[in-house]
C-alpha positions as CSV (number, residue, x, y, z in Angstrom):
1,M,-9.4,-35.9,-39.1
2,M,-12.7,-35.1,-40.7
3,V,-15.6,-34.4,-38.2
4,E,-19.4,-34.9,-38.5
5,G,-22.2,-32.1,-37.6
6,R,-22.1,-28.7,-37.4
7,Q,-20.3,-26.1,-35.3
8,M,-22.2,-23.9,-32.8
9,T,-21.8,-22.1,-29.9
10,R,-23.1,-23.5,-26.9
11,S,-26.0,-19.9,-26.5
12,E,-26.1,-21.0,-29.7
13,Y,-27.3,-24.5,-28.6
14,T,-29.2,-23.4,-25.8
15,K,-31.2,-21.4,-28.1
16,R,-32.0,-24.0,-30.2
17,E,-33.4,-26.3,-27.3
18,A,-35.5,-23.8,-26.1
19,E,-37.5,-23.2,-30.0
20,L,-37.5,-27.1,-30.0
21,E,-39.1,-27.1,-26.6
22,Y,-41.7,-24.1,-27.6
23,L,-42.6,-26.1,-30.7
24,K,-43.4,-29.8,-29.6
25,G,-44.9,-28.4,-26.5
26,T,-47.2,-24.4,-26.7
27,R,-46.8,-24.7,-30.7
28,R,-48.0,-28.0,-31.4
29,T,-51.1,-28.3,-28.7
30,E,-52.5,-24.6,-30.7
31,V,-52.1,-26.8,-33.8
32,Q,-53.7,-29.5,-32.5
33,E,-56.7,-27.5,-31.5
34,R,-57.5,-25.8,-34.5
35,I,-57.3,-29.4,-36.2
36,K,-59.6,-29.6,-33.4
37,E,-62.0,-27.1,-34.4
38,A,-62.0,-27.3,-37.8
39,R,-63.2,-31.0,-37.1
40,S,-66.1,-30.2,-35.8
41,Y,-67.0,-27.9,-38.2
42,G,-68.7,-30.6,-39.7
43,D,-67.2,-33.0,-43.2
44,I,-63.3,-32.6,-43.0
45,S,-63.1,-33.1,-47.1
46,E,-64.5,-29.8,-48.4
47,N,-63.1,-28.4,-45.5
48,A,-60.9,-25.6,-46.2
49,E,-60.2,-24.5,-42.5
50,Y,-59.3,-28.2,-42.2
51,D,-56.4,-28.7,-45.0
52,A,-55.0,-25.4,-43.3
53,A,-54.8,-26.9,-40.7
54,Q,-53.3,-30.3,-41.3
55,D,-50.6,-28.2,-43.9
56,E,-49.1,-26.3,-40.6
57,K,-49.1,-29.4,-38.8
58,A,-46.5,-31.4,-41.9
59,E,-44.9,-27.7,-41.3
60,L,-45.0,-27.9,-38.0
61,D,-43.5,-31.7,-37.6
62,E,-41.1,-30.4,-40.7
63,K,-39.4,-28.6,-38.3
64,I,-39.7,-30.2,-35.1
65,S,-37.9,-32.7,-38.0
66,R,-34.7,-30.6,-38.6
67,L,-34.2,-28.8,-35.6
68,E,-33.4,-31.9,-33.7
69,E,-31.8,-33.2,-36.4
70,L,-28.8,-30.0,-36.0
71,L,-28.9,-30.6,-32.4
72,N,-28.0,-34.4,-32.6
73,D,-25.6,-33.5,-35.0
74,A,-24.5,-31.0,-33.0
75,I,-21.1,-30.5,-32.3
76,V,-20.3,-27.5,-29.4
77,I,-18.1,-24.7,-28.9
78,E,-17.9,-24.8,-24.7
79,D,-17.0,-20.9,-24.2
80,E,-14.0,-21.8,-22.0
81,D,-12.8,-24.4,-24.6
82,I,-13.1,-20.9,-27.2
83,D,-9.3,-20.1,-28.3
84,T,-7.9,-16.5,-29.2
85,E,-4.9,-17.4,-30.2
86,F,-6.0,-18.9,-33.9
87,V,-10.0,-17.5,-36.1
88,G,-12.3,-20.4,-35.3
89,V,-16.1,-20.9,-34.1
90,G,-17.3,-18.7,-31.8
91,L,-14.6,-15.7,-32.1
92,T,-14.8,-11.8,-33.6
93,V,-12.0,-11.4,-36.3
94,R,-10.9,-8.2,-37.1
95,V,-9.5,-8.2,-40.1
96,K,-8.5,-5.6,-42.9
97,D,-8.7,-5.4,-46.1
98,L,-5.2,-4.8,-48.4
99,E,-6.4,-3.6,-51.9
100,F,-9.1,-0.8,-49.8
101,D,-7.4,-0.6,-46.5
102,E,-10.2,-1.2,-44.8
103,E,-10.9,-2.5,-41.7
104,E,-13.3,-5.4,-41.0
105,E,-15.0,-7.4,-37.6
106,Y,-17.1,-10.7,-39.0
107,A,-17.9,-12.7,-35.9
108,I,-17.7,-16.8,-37.4
109,V,-20.1,-18.6,-36.9
110,G,-22.1,-22.6,-37.3
111,S,-23.8,-22.4,-40.3
112,S,-26.9,-22.1,-38.2
113,E,-26.4,-18.5,-37.0
114,I,-25.5,-17.0,-40.3
115,D,-26.6,-12.8,-40.2
116,P,-25.4,-11.1,-42.5
117,E,-26.7,-7.8,-41.5
118,K,-24.7,-8.7,-38.6
119,N,-22.0,-9.2,-39.9
120,Y,-22.4,-13.3,-38.4
121,I,-20.5,-15.6,-41.4
122,S,-20.5,-19.4,-41.3
123,S,-16.8,-21.1,-41.1
124,E,-17.8,-23.3,-43.6
125,S,-18.1,-19.9,-46.1
126,P,-16.2,-19.1,-48.5
127,I,-14.4,-16.4,-46.3
128,G,-15.0,-18.0,-43.1
129,K,-13.4,-20.7,-44.9
130,Q,-9.4,-19.0,-45.3
131,L,-10.4,-17.1,-41.8
132,V,-10.4,-19.9,-39.5
133,G,-7.0,-20.7,-38.2
134,K,-4.7,-18.2,-38.8
135,R,-3.0,-15.6,-36.5
136,V,-2.6,-11.9,-35.8
137,G,-0.5,-11.5,-38.6
138,D,-1.6,-14.1,-41.2
139,V,-3.2,-12.8,-44.1
140,A,-6.2,-14.5,-45.5
141,Q,-6.4,-14.8,-49.5
142,I,-10.2,-15.5,-50.1
143,D,-11.9,-16.0,-54.2
144,I,-15.0,-15.7,-54.2
145,P,-17.5,-16.1,-56.8
146,D,-16.8,-13.3,-59.6
147,G,-13.5,-14.1,-59.9
148,I,-12.3,-11.3,-58.4
149,T,-9.7,-12.6,-54.9
150,I,-9.4,-10.2,-51.6
151,K,-6.8,-9.9,-49.2
152,Y,-7.3,-9.5,-45.9
153,E,-4.7,-9.3,-43.1
154,I,-5.7,-10.3,-39.5
155,L,-5.3,-7.7,-37.1
156,G,-7.3,-9.1,-33.5
157,I,-9.4,-11.7,-32.4
158,F,-11.3,-11.9,-29.4
159,K,-14.8,-13.1,-28.0
160,R,-17.5,-12.0,-29.0
161,E,-21.3,-11.4,-27.2
162,L,-24.3,-12.3,-29.4
163,S,-26.7,-9.4,-29.7
């Protein structure tokens, strides 16, 4: 059965909710004040300040809309529901590259949490797709776009702390 929506951890969901609240409250008020101030300068047909403020409002409305859609479609993974027997969203997996004999850790996250610098990879990415569902001792074979195949042995699966 295919699940609709995007998986995200409870902490990410809470963070996105707070961002949405800020955008709909404080940020929207700031933009409305800019529009009001720009109107006070007179003729809005040739008012660059007014045009810029309207553009900012449109961008803000779009961002609010995207966040609302993301939150409405979210499948929240609760911390207590995270099982460390299998690789999945909300977990960190330690792998060994079998060709280079090097170890790496990846935090498996929902697509809205990706951060390559921290090795936060999406469960929907090519690597994430091949790691999800694996157990310690399994080998994941990942075909990357350059025609190269990477083989990772799963060394450990554990709950993670996001920073």
